[in-house]
C-alpha positions in Angstrom: -53.2 64.5 -40.5 -51.7 62.4 -43.3 -47.9 62.0 -43.5 -47.9 63.5 -47.0 -49.6 66.6 -45.8 -47.1 67.0 -42.9 -44.1 66.6 -45.1 -45.5 69.1 -47.6 -46.2 71.7 -45.0 -42.7 71.1 -43.5 -41.1 71.6 -46.9 -42.8 75.1 -47.1 -41.2 76.1 -43.8 -43.9 75.2 -41.3 -42.5 73.8 -38.1 -45.3 73.7 -35.6 -47.5 70.6 -35.6 -48.6 70.5 -32.0 -51.5 68.3 -31.1 -51.7 66.6 -34.5 -52.8 63.0 -34.8 -50.3 60.9 -36.8 -51.2 57.5 -35.3 -49.5 54.9 -37.5 -48.1 57.4 -40.0 -45.2 56.3 -42.2 -42.5 59.0 -41.7 -39.5 56.6 -42.2 -36.4 58.6 -43.2 -38.2 61.9 -43.0 -36.3 65.1 -42.2 -38.2 67.0 -39.4 -35.4 68.9 -37.8 -36.6 71.5 -35.2 -40.2 70.6 -35.7 -42.7 70.9 -32.8 -44.9 68.0 -32.0 -46.0 68.9 -28.5 -48.8 66.7 -27.3 -49.0 65.1 -30.7 -50.1 61.5 -31.2 -47.4 59.5 -33.0 -48.3 56.1 -31.5 -47.2 53.2 -33.7 -45.8 55.7 -36.2 -42.9 54.6 -38.4 -40.1 57.1 -37.8 -37.3 54.7 -38.5 -34.2 56.6 -39.7 -36.0 60.0 -39.4 -34.0 63.1 -38.6 -35.7 64.8 -35.6 -32.7 66.7 -34.2 -33.8 69.5 -31.8 -37.4 68.6 -32.3 -39.9 69.3 -29.5 -41.9 66.2 -28.6 -42.9 67.3 -25.1 -45.8 65.2 -23.8 -46.1 63.5 -27.2 -47.3 59.9 -27.5 -44.7 57.7 -29.3 -46.1 54.5 -27.8 -44.9 51.4 -29.8 -43.4 53.7 -32.4 -40.6 52.6 -34.7 -37.6 54.9 -33.9 -34.9 52.5 -35.1 -31.8 54.5 -36.1 -33.8 57.7 -35.6 -31.7 60.8 -34.9 -33.2 62.6 -31.8 -30.1 64.5 -30.8 -31.0 67.5 -28.6 -34.7 66.7 -28.8 -37.2 67.6 -26.1 -39.0 64.4 -25.0 -40.0 65.5 -21.5 -43.0 63.6 -20.3 -43.3 61.7 -23.6 -45.1 58.4 -23.7 -42.6 56.0 -25.3 -43.8 52.7 -23.8 -42.7 49.7 -25.9 -41.2 51.9 -28.5 -38.3 50.6 -30.7 -35.2 52.8 -30.3 -32.6 50.3 -31.5 -29.4 52.1 -32.5 -31.2 55.5 -32.2 -29.2 58.5 -31.2 -30.4 60.8 -28.4 -27.3 62.7 -27.5 -28.1 65.5 -25.1 -31.8 64.8 -25.5 -34.2 65.7 -22.6 -36.2 62.7 -21.5 -37.1 63.9 -18.1 -40.2 62.1 -16.8 -40.6 60.2 -20.1 -42.2 56.8 -19.9 -39.8 54.3 -21.6 -41.1 51.2 -19.9 -40.4 48.1 -21.9 -38.8 50.2 -24.7 -36.0 48.7 -26.7 -32.9 50.9 -26.7 -30.4 48.2 -27.7 -27.2 49.9 -28.9 -28.8 53.4 -28.6 -26.6 56.4 -28.0 -27.9 58.6 -25.1 -24.6 60.2 -23.9 -25.3 63.4 -21.9 -29.1 62.8 -22.1 -31.3 63.9 -19.2 -33.5 61.1 -17.8 -34.5 62.6 -14.5 -37.4 60.7 -13.1 -37.8 58.8 -16.3 -39.6 55.4 -16.2 -37.3 52.7 -17.7 -38.8 49.7 -16.0 -38.1 46.5 -18.0 -36.4 48.5 -20.8 -33.7 46.9 -22.9 -30.5 49.0 -22.9 -28.0 46.3 -23.9 -24.9 47.9 -25.4 -26.3 51.4 -25.0 -24.0 54.4 -24.7 -25.1 56.1 -21.4 -22.0 58.1 -20.7 -22.6 61.1 -18.5 -26.4 60.7 -18.5 -28.3 62.4 -15.7 -30.9 59.9 -14.5 -31.6 61.0 -11.0 -34.6 59.4 -9.4 -35.2 57.3 -12.5 -37.0 53.9 -12.4 -34.8 51.2 -13.8 -36.4 48.2 -12.1 -35.8 45.1 -14.2 -33.9 47.0 -16.9 -31.3 45.2 -19.0 -28.1 47.2 -19.0 -25.8 44.4 -20.0 -22.7 45.7 -21.9 -23.9 49.3 -21.6 -21.5 52.1 -20.9 -22.5 54.1 -17.8 -19.2 56.0 -17.5 -19.8 59.1 -15.4 -23.5 58.5 -15.1 -25.5 60.3 -12.4 -27.9 57.8 -10.9 -28.6 59.5 -7.5 -31.7 58.0 -5.9 -32.5 55.9 -8.9 -34.2 52.5 -8.4 -32.4 49.6 -10.1 -34.1 46.7 -8.3 -33.4 43.5 -10.3 -31.6 45.4 -13.1 -29.0 43.5 -15.2 -25.6 45.2 -15.0 -23.5 42.3 -16.2 -20.5 43.2 -18.3 -21.4 46.9 -17.8 -18.9 49.8 -17.6 -19.6 51.5 -14.3 -16.6 53.8 -13.7 -17.3 57.0 -11.9 -21.0 56.4 -11.6 -22.7 58.4 -8.9 -24.9 55.9 -6.9 -25.8 58.2 -4.0 -29.0 56.9 -2.5 -29.6 54.4 -5.4 -31.6 51.2 -4.7 -29.4 48.4 -6.0 -31.2 45.4 -4.5 -31.0 42.2 -6.4 -29.0 43.6 -9.3 -27.2 41.1 -11.5 -23.4 41.9 -11.6 -21.7 39.0 -13.3 -18.8 39.6 -15.6 -18.9 43.4 -15.0 -16.1 45.2 -16.9 -15.5 47.7 -14.1 -17.2 47.8 -10.8 -16.6 51.4 -9.7 -19.0 51.3 -6.7 -17.4 54.2 -4.9 -19.8 57.1 -4.1 -18.9 60.5 -5.3 
């Protein structure tokens, strides 16, 4: 499907675009609120600045997609393939990213407060300066992730694996670390340690 066809169909009220192939499509700045892209292929698509609030992207491929400053608040991204995607300054407030693959993704300055990241793969992801307040990231993989200057206030990281993660200058108040693997984490210049278990 071409981007122009998608936008035309959306403008007439259509909202279901499951299984479509939009590889490399240019949808920068598009409004696709509450659209369904379940199992869709959006690999390498340009969705920079797009409005995808409450969209359903369950099991969609967003591999290497441009999602810079994209609004994904409340979106369903369960099991989505977001490897090496660019999510700089994107907003994903209360989004569901359970079991999503975000390995090597760039979430610098992204806002993920209250997002669900249960069993998500964030290995080697960049989360510098990200707003991660009150996220639920139980059993998530954060091996080698860069969380420098991120805000993890109230985050739930039970049984998460953070081997070699960078937590320098990171806000860690009231984090639930129960069962988390914190071997070899980098903790220099942390703003608040808050290692107590809840």
